[in-house]
C-alpha positions, 0 to 999 in steps of 0.5 A: 545808550548814554546821552550827553546832549539834548535838543530842546524844542519849543513851539509858541515861542516861534510865533513871537517875531522880533521878540522871539529872542527875549523868550528864548533868553528866558527859556535858556535861563529857566533850563539852566536853573532847573538842571543846575544841581544835576551837573555841569551843563552848557547851553547854546542856541541855533535858529529854532533850536536850543541844545543842552550839553552835559559837561560832566556825568549826569543822571539821564532820568533826572535831567529829563524829569527837570526839563519836563517841568520847564514851561516853554519846552514842547519836546526833549530829544536825547541826541547823539552827535557826530562831529565828522561832516562826512557821509560815511561817518553819518552812516556809521553813526546811524547804524550804531544808533539804531542797533544800540537803541532797538537791537534786533527787534523787527521794526519799521523805520523812516529817515528824515533829514533836516539840512540846516547847513546848506554847505553840506554837499548831499541834499536832504532827500538824497541823504534820506535815501542813502542812509535808509539803504545803509540801514537796510543792509546792516540791520535785516530786522528793519524795513522801511515804512514812510507813512507810519513807521515805528521809528522815525530817525531824525538827522539834523545837519548843522555845524555837526551832525545830530541824530535822534528818534525819540521826542519826550513831551514837555510841559508846553506854554511859555517860559515863566517870567515873560508875562508879568507877575500875579499873587495867588490866593493859596489854600490847602485845597486841590484847586488853588495849586492847580490854578498856580500851575496853569497860570505859570504855564502862560509865563506868569511869575508867582507870589502867593498868600495864605490866610492862617487862623490860629488856633482854629487852624493848626501849624500842620495846616500851615505846613501843608500850604508851604508844601503845596507852594514848594511843589508848584515851585518845581514848575513856576520857580521860587514862590514868595509865600505871604502868611496872613494871620486872619483870626481876629478879622474872622472872629469880628465877621463871625460876631457882627455879620449875618452868618449866612453871609460869613463866607462872602464877607470873609472872602471880600476881606481876603481880596482886600488884603491880597490886593494890598500885598499884590500892589506892594510886591509889584503883582499885576493881578490876583489869582484864585482857584475858583470854579464856577458853581463848585461851592456856594461861594463860587456862584456867578453872583458870589464871584461878582460880589467878591471881586468888586472890592478890588481894582486889580484884575482877578485871574481864574484859571480853573473857572470853566473846569469841573472837579475831575478835570482839576483833580486830574491835573493835581495828580499829574503835577503831584499836589493831589495827595498833599491837598487831601490831607485832613488839615482844615483851612480858615475857609472851612472852619468858619463856614456857615451851615446855609451860606447865601448863594446869590448875594446882593452887593448892596446888602453885603456892603450894608452888613459890613457896616457892622464892622466899621469900628475896628476893622481897619485896625485889624486889617492894618495889624494883619498886614503888619504881621505878615510872615514871608517864606521864600519857597523853592523846590531846590 
């Protein structure tokens, strides 16, 4: 069956009261952006429902795949439309729909009608019974099961009649752009792309920063991060990626600070630079992919020591997840195979053999005094030479 109309269902947006229309507006805009290159589409809203109509030929699989990336959608229902507001027309359409979709397979079914248009003369329960009876007469392979049917035939009576029986799961969450903007510290690893995906799911717009250390990290390592940003942008929308040349700062830390403190001090300077970029670009928070206890720099003491250098809130979407949970999400969103490509980032190049796991902020600050000469100039230079790439999947 060729589908030209899709019923879009949402859940959490429905709890937003008088602000609901704001979330619906953003969701409709996100839907339009995702399907823009797949054909001509129109979109309209009715209370509690959004309808996407293909006005030209479109690839069904491509449309579904794009809609499944739109945060805010919990269900996608390919529907058939009957414009005649007559009982006989509904019966004909229901029979044709069931025969075309399910053929002669022996199945149980149930009819569930939602009569949003109260001007329609037949009540919901009566329509359920009458349509069910017509289906039993026309399709001997079907039988009724009102408790656990194989097929739930949904009929919505509005300005026209909509029929559907499949609900394809959406991404859930809230539409991107309804909850501010955050700057993601994006490495080439598994965790940070997952963190970006997860916070986008809560409606947060993303920018990202990557710390590059040539010649110790290659152009292929940099391209890997650009590729990861592009993959995440398939869900979050376009991402502005800031690439910071971090080599001189890392070398200064390596030469002048205790080696067991290298990772902590390096990450503290990353946070300082990231906060500077965040404020310049109207981001309300920073975000990282850290998971408590996963590595030495992610112990509770290390996290406290790292975060104390800034004033913006730091969001940690993966903080309570174990590695396998993060890997599972990365596989689902398609970033895993790219993340495990063997191109090292600046964090792994300069890692200490025996990093401190319980750093004391006072001691770390004292070690950083060794950098007092010249570090401000190095940071200014790093910030003034940031490369900006606007990354989008389309």
